[in-house]
matplotlib code that plots the C-alpha trace (Angstrom):
import matplotlib.pyplot as plt

x = [26.2, 28.3, 27.7, 31.6, 31.6, 28.2, 29.7, 32.9, 30.7, 28.4, 31.5, 33.1, 30.0, 28.4, 31.8, 31.4, 27.8, 28.4, 31.7, 32.8, 36.0, 36.4, 38.4, 37.2, 38.5, 37.6, 35.2, 34.8, 32.2, 29.3, 28.3, 25.9, 26.4, 24.7, 23.0, 19.5, 16.5, 17.2, 17.6, 21.4, 21.2, 24.0, 23.3, 24.6, 22.9, 25.0, 23.2, 22.7, 20.6, 17.0, 15.7, 13.3, 10.4, 11.6, 8.8, 9.0, 9.7, 6.8, 5.1, 6.4, 4.5, 1.2, 1.7, 2.5, -0.7, -2.7, -1.3, -0.8, -4.8, -5.7, -3.8, -4.9, -8.4, -8.1, -9.0, -6.8, -8.4, -8.1, -4.5, -3.7, -5.3, -3.4, -0.4, -1.5, -1.4, -3.7, -4.6, -8.3, -9.0, -8.2, -11.7, -13.8, -14.5, -14.3, -11.1, -9.6, -11.2, -11.5, -14.5, -15.2, -18.9, -20.8, -20.2, -16.3, -16.4, -18.5, -16.1, -13.3, -14.9, -15.0, -11.5, -9.9, -6.6, -3.7, -3.7, -4.4, -2.0, -2.9, -1.8, -2.0, -5.2, -6.8, -6.3, -8.4, -8.0, -7.0, -10.6, -11.5, -8.7, -9.3, -12.8, -11.7, -9.3, -11.8, -14.3, -11.7, -10.8, -12.8, -14.3, -12.4, -12.0, -8.2, -7.0, -5.6, -2.3, -3.1, 0.0, 1.4, 4.8, 5.9, 9.5, 9.4, 10.3, 8.7, 7.5, 4.9, 1.3, -0.2, 1.1, -0.2, -3.8, -3.4, -2.1, 0.8, 4.2, 6.3, 9.6, 12.4, 14.1, 15.9, 19.2, 19.1, 19.3, 22.3, 24.8, 22.5, 23.1, 21.6, 19.2, 17.5, 17.0, 15.5, 13.1, 11.8, 10.9, 8.9, 7.4, 6.4, 5.2, 2.8, 1.2, 0.4, -0.8, -3.0, -4.6, -5.2, -2.5, -0.3, 2.4, 5.0, 7.0, 10.0, 12.8, 14.9, 17.8, 19.5, 22.6, 22.7, 26.2, 25.4, 25.0, 23.3, 20.8, 17.4, 15.0, 16.4, 18.6, 17.8, 15.2, 18.1, 19.5, 23.0, 25.8, 27.9, 27.2, 28.5, 26.6, 23.3, 23.6, 23.7, 20.8, 18.7, 19.2, 17.9, 14.9, 13.7, 13.8, 12.1, 9.2, 8.8, 8.7, 5.7, 4.1, 4.3, 5.7, 8.2, 10.1, 13.5, 13.9, 14.6, 16.7, 19.5, 20.0, 18.9, 21.4, 24.0, 21.8, 21.0, 17.5, 14.1, 12.5, 9.0, 9.8, 12.1, 14.3, 17.3, 20.7, 23.0, 26.6, 28.6, 30.5, 29.7, 32.8, 31.5, 28.1, 29.1, 31.2, 28.3, 25.0, 24.2, 25.3, 22.3, 20.0, 22.2, 21.9, 18.2, 17.8, 19.5, 17.4, 14.4, 12.8, 9.4, 9.7, 12.4, 11.1, 12.6, 13.3, 13.1, 16.7, 18.7, 21.9, 24.2, 27.1, 24.1, 21.8, 22.7, 19.5, 16.7, 15.8, 15.6, 11.6, 11.8, 15.4, 15.6, 19.4, 18.7, 15.6, 16.0, 19.9, 21.3, 18.3, 17.2, 20.2, 23.3, 21.8, 19.7, 16.3, 13.0, 10.6, 8.3, 9.6, 7.4, 7.8, 7.8, 4.7, 3.9, 2.1, 5.5, 7.1, 9.9, 7.3, 5.9, 7.7, 5.5, 1.6, 0.1, -0.1, 3.5, 4.9, 2.8, 4.0, 7.5, 7.5, 6.3, 8.4, 11.8, 10.6, 8.4, 5.6, 3.6, 2.9, 2.4, -0.2, -0.6, -2.1, -5.0, -5.6, -8.0, -5.9, -3.0, -4.8, -6.1, -2.7, -1.4, -4.2, -3.9, 0.0, -0.7, -3.5, -1.0, 2.0, 4.0, 3.8, 3.5, 1.1, 3.7, 5.4, 2.1, 1.8, 5.2, 4.3, 1.2, 2.6, 5.1, 2.2, -0.2, 2.9, 3.4, -0.7, -0.5, 2.2, 0.1, -3.1, -4.6, -6.0, -8.5]
y = [-17.3, -17.2, -20.0, -21.4, -21.3, -23.1, -26.0, -26.0, -25.9, -28.8, -31.0, -30.4, -31.0, -34.0, -35.7, -35.4, -36.6, -39.4, -40.4, -39.8, -38.0, -35.5, -32.8, -29.7, -27.3, -23.7, -23.6, -20.9, -18.5, -19.0, -16.4, -15.6, -14.4, -11.0, -11.3, -11.0, -9.5, -11.5, -9.1, -8.4, -10.3, -12.5, -16.4, -16.8, -14.2, -13.4, -14.4, -10.9, -9.9, -10.4, -13.4, -13.7, -14.4, -11.3, -9.0, -5.3, -3.6, -4.1, -6.8, -9.4, -8.0, -8.0, -11.4, -12.8, -11.7, -13.0, -16.3, -16.9, -15.9, -18.3, -21.0, -20.3, -21.0, -24.0, -27.6, -30.4, -31.9, -28.8, -28.5, -32.3, -31.9, -29.0, -31.3, -33.0, -32.3, -35.0, -36.0, -35.2, -38.9, -39.5, -37.5, -39.0, -42.2, -41.1, -41.5, -39.4, -36.1, -33.4, -31.7, -30.0, -30.5, -29.8, -33.2, -32.6, -29.6, -31.2, -33.8, -31.3, -29.3, -32.7, -33.4, -29.8, -30.6, -28.3, -28.6, -31.0, -31.8, -32.2, -34.7, -34.7, -36.9, -34.2, -31.7, -31.5, -28.0, -24.7, -23.5, -26.9, -26.4, -22.7, -23.8, -26.4, -23.9, -21.3, -23.7, -24.6, -21.0, -20.0, -23.3, -23.9, -21.7, -21.9, -21.6, -24.5, -25.0, -25.8, -27.8, -29.4, -30.7, -28.4, -28.9, -28.6, -31.4, -34.9, -33.7, -31.4, -31.8, -28.6, -29.8, -30.5, -30.2, -26.6, -23.5, -23.4, -22.6, -25.8, -26.1, -28.6, -30.6, -27.9, -29.6, -28.6, -25.1, -25.7, -23.6, -20.6, -19.2, -18.2, -15.5, -18.2, -20.4, -17.2, -16.5, -20.0, -20.4, -17.1, -18.3, -21.5, -19.6, -17.2, -20.2, -21.8, -18.3, -18.0, -21.2, -20.5, -22.7, -21.3, -24.3, -25.7, -28.9, -27.8, -26.9, -30.2, -29.4, -32.9, -33.0, -35.6, -36.8, -40.5, -41.1, -44.3, -42.5, -42.5, -41.2, -37.7, -37.7, -34.4, -33.1, -31.8, -28.2, -29.7, -32.4, -29.8, -29.1, -25.2, -24.7, -26.5, -24.5, -21.0, -22.1, -23.6, -20.3, -18.2, -20.7, -19.9, -16.2, -16.6, -18.6, -15.8, -13.0, -14.9, -15.1, -18.9, -21.0, -23.6, -26.5, -27.9, -31.5, -34.2, -33.6, -34.3, -35.4, -38.1, -37.5, -40.0, -43.0, -46.1, -47.1, -45.4, -44.3, -44.7, -48.4, -48.7, -47.1, -45.2, -45.5, -42.5, -43.8, -40.6, -40.0, -36.9, -34.7, -35.6, -34.7, -31.5, -30.5, -31.7, -32.8, -30.1, -27.2, -26.7, -27.1, -24.5, -21.8, -22.5, -22.1, -18.7, -17.6, -18.2, -21.5, -21.9, -25.8, -28.3, -32.2, -34.8, -38.1, -41.3, -41.9, -43.9, -41.8, -44.1, -41.2, -39.3, -41.7, -45.3, -46.2, -44.3, -43.2, -39.4, -38.8, -40.4, -39.2, -36.6, -36.4, -35.4, -33.5, -31.5, -31.8, -31.4, -29.5, -27.1, -26.7, -26.8, -25.3, -23.0, -23.7, -22.8, -22.9, -26.1, -29.5, -31.8, -35.8, -37.0, -39.1, -41.3, -43.4, -44.5, -47.8, -46.6, -46.0, -49.6, -50.7, -48.7, -48.4, -44.8, -44.6, -45.3, -43.2, -40.2, -40.0, -40.8, -38.4, -35.5, -36.7, -36.3, -32.6, -33.1, -30.4, -31.8, -35.2, -35.9, -38.1, -40.8, -44.1, -43.4, -39.9, -40.4, -43.5, -41.1, -38.1, -40.0, -41.5, -38.1, -37.1, -40.2, -39.8, -36.0, -37.4, -40.1, -37.9, -39.8, -36.2, -32.9, -30.2, -28.0, -29.9, -30.1, -26.1, -25.7, -27.2, -25.6, -22.4, -22.7, -23.6, -20.8, -18.4, -19.2, -19.3, -15.8, -14.6, -16.4, -14.4, -17.6, -16.7, -13.9]
z = [39.0, 35.4, 33.0, 33.2, 37.1, 37.4, 35.1, 37.3, 40.5, 39.3, 38.3, 41.9, 43.9, 41.6, 42.0, 45.9, 45.9, 43.2, 44.4, 40.8, 39.8, 36.7, 35.7, 34.4, 31.8, 30.8, 27.9, 25.3, 25.6, 23.3, 20.9, 18.6, 15.0, 14.8, 11.4, 10.5, 12.7, 16.0, 18.7, 19.5, 22.8, 23.8, 23.5, 26.9, 29.0, 32.4, 35.6, 36.3, 33.2, 32.8, 30.9, 28.2, 30.7, 33.3, 34.6, 34.4, 37.7, 40.0, 38.3, 40.5, 43.7, 41.4, 40.0, 43.4, 44.8, 42.1, 42.0, 45.7, 46.2, 43.7, 44.9, 48.4, 47.4, 45.6, 46.8, 46.9, 43.8, 41.8, 42.7, 42.0, 38.5, 37.5, 37.3, 34.4, 30.5, 28.9, 25.2, 24.6, 24.2, 27.9, 28.6, 25.4, 24.6, 20.9, 19.2, 17.7, 19.2, 16.4, 18.2, 21.5, 22.5, 25.5, 26.8, 26.5, 28.6, 31.5, 31.6, 31.5, 34.3, 36.5, 35.6, 35.7, 34.2, 33.6, 30.1, 26.6, 23.9, 20.4, 17.8, 14.1, 14.3, 16.3, 13.6, 10.4, 9.1, 10.4, 10.9, 12.8, 14.9, 15.8, 16.6, 19.0, 20.9, 21.0, 22.9, 25.0, 26.0, 29.2, 29.5, 32.9, 35.8, 35.2, 31.8, 30.0, 28.5, 24.9, 23.5, 20.6, 19.3, 16.6, 15.9, 12.3, 10.0, 10.5, 14.0, 12.8, 14.0, 12.2, 8.7, 6.3, 7.6, 8.2, 6.2, 8.7, 7.2, 6.5, 7.9, 7.3, 9.9, 12.4, 11.6, 7.9, 8.9, 11.4, 9.5, 8.9, 12.3, 15.4, 13.4, 11.3, 14.7, 15.9, 12.7, 12.4, 15.8, 15.8, 12.7, 14.2, 16.9, 15.1, 13.7, 17.0, 18.3, 15.1, 15.7, 19.3, 21.1, 23.9, 24.4, 22.3, 23.2, 21.5, 20.8, 20.8, 22.9, 22.4, 20.3, 17.4, 18.8, 17.9, 14.2, 14.9, 17.1, 14.9, 17.3, 17.6, 14.4, 12.3, 15.1, 16.8, 15.8, 15.6, 15.9, 17.5, 21.2, 20.9, 17.9, 19.3, 22.3, 20.4, 18.5, 21.1, 22.8, 19.9, 19.3, 22.9, 22.1, 18.8, 20.5, 23.3, 20.3, 19.0, 22.6, 22.5, 26.0, 24.9, 26.3, 26.2, 25.4, 26.6, 29.8, 30.5, 26.6, 24.3, 21.5, 22.5, 22.8, 20.9, 22.4, 21.2, 24.6, 22.9, 23.3, 26.3, 28.6, 27.0, 28.4, 28.2, 29.0, 28.9, 31.9, 34.1, 32.9, 29.2, 29.9, 31.5, 28.4, 25.8, 26.7, 29.4, 27.3, 25.1, 28.1, 30.0, 27.3, 26.8, 30.8, 30.7, 27.5, 29.4, 28.6, 30.2, 30.7, 30.7, 29.7, 31.3, 29.2, 29.9, 30.2, 32.5, 33.2, 35.6, 35.8, 37.4, 39.2, 39.0, 40.7, 39.3, 35.7, 35.1, 35.6, 38.9, 40.1, 42.6, 41.7, 38.4, 38.7, 42.2, 42.6, 39.2, 36.9, 40.1, 42.4, 40.1, 36.9, 38.9, 36.8, 38.8, 35.8, 35.1, 35.0, 32.5, 32.1, 28.5, 27.6, 30.2, 27.5, 26.2, 26.5, 28.6, 31.5, 31.5, 34.6, 37.0, 37.4, 37.0, 40.6, 41.2, 38.7, 39.6, 42.9, 42.2, 39.7, 41.8, 44.7, 42.6, 41.7, 38.6, 38.2, 35.2, 34.2, 30.5, 29.3, 32.2, 31.3, 33.8, 34.5, 37.5, 39.2, 39.1, 40.5, 43.1, 44.0, 44.6, 46.8, 48.9, 48.8, 50.3, 52.8, 54.1, 54.3, 51.6, 50.0, 51.4, 50.6, 50.3, 47.7, 45.7, 46.2, 44.9, 41.4, 41.1, 42.0, 39.0, 36.7, 37.7, 37.5, 33.8, 33.1, 34.5, 32.3, 29.1, 30.3, 31.3, 34.4, 33.4]

ax = plt.figure().add_subplot(projection="3d")
ax.plot(x, y, z, "-o")
ax.set_aspect("equal")
plt.show()
């Protein structure tokens, strides 16, 4: 459905679901300024147009056959571990991990997670990082997501240790237009590819709408919802141009909060109509541009769910993000080591997140306890095997597109 109708439909349905009242209004179409080298695509793709990740004719059938056969041959343990991206230290007693040895590979094969995320402490130099990623490639039967947070500005894992290009915070480029957002993302993506990485936890789709918000601040692309929408969509296409999978964060929007979710749960006090006309716009544009993942923030949004925070809210993930916004890509949590996640044990959090519609759990406090809890939940019937397969299928589809299935 077209973007404008989607928002109107979302408002009407959620008013019924949540017993909320709101009024919709027509919104101006968001268009990009056609300067620079960015391909001449509209920022808001119509629903009938292929997204950045669309397949060529005939590819879907081939992909479905390969991925489905792989899924059918996986054990429950293999499926469950695909639902995790962890830091290397979760598999190695040394800290930080800056080298991949045979012992680490053996541990990885015993705990066949979906991917690894690297932080600045893991990165000593360009050569060292490339040696790590090359050693990891081919070390598992199903290829790994190898991820970083490379936003530019203060959130940059590759600089200054490597020869990667340095960028200012994305906010500083806001008035240079979508073409610059595209070129910046493509350049960042190329640096990641050159170092053997394949997944970036960027772009930030939050809008710096609250000047007192320090955790997002200049990490955002703009303080304007419509400007951020145009820039985020262009960044998604830029990452894809370089061959890197990308992630919108932090759904449904962390820009108008006071709390830092690294320390505690952050509350979004916006009304439903305000969310529709503001925070959700960059996520919609990024989804239409073909984002590979959406990261759910540790946010409490009473206008959407007055009972549960976003990572364990089926209303926010399954109803809003999937059903209303039409997103069928991978949903990943923010780090489960953050202070906002301390209310629940690793076991509880794993089951609650997957039940709500999450596909990948990022950095659980206890990997093995979380994995065992998911397996036990399937055996007991609390989670169905179909629910697990649904997430693993999404993961394998992306890995197939990235060339990680052999």
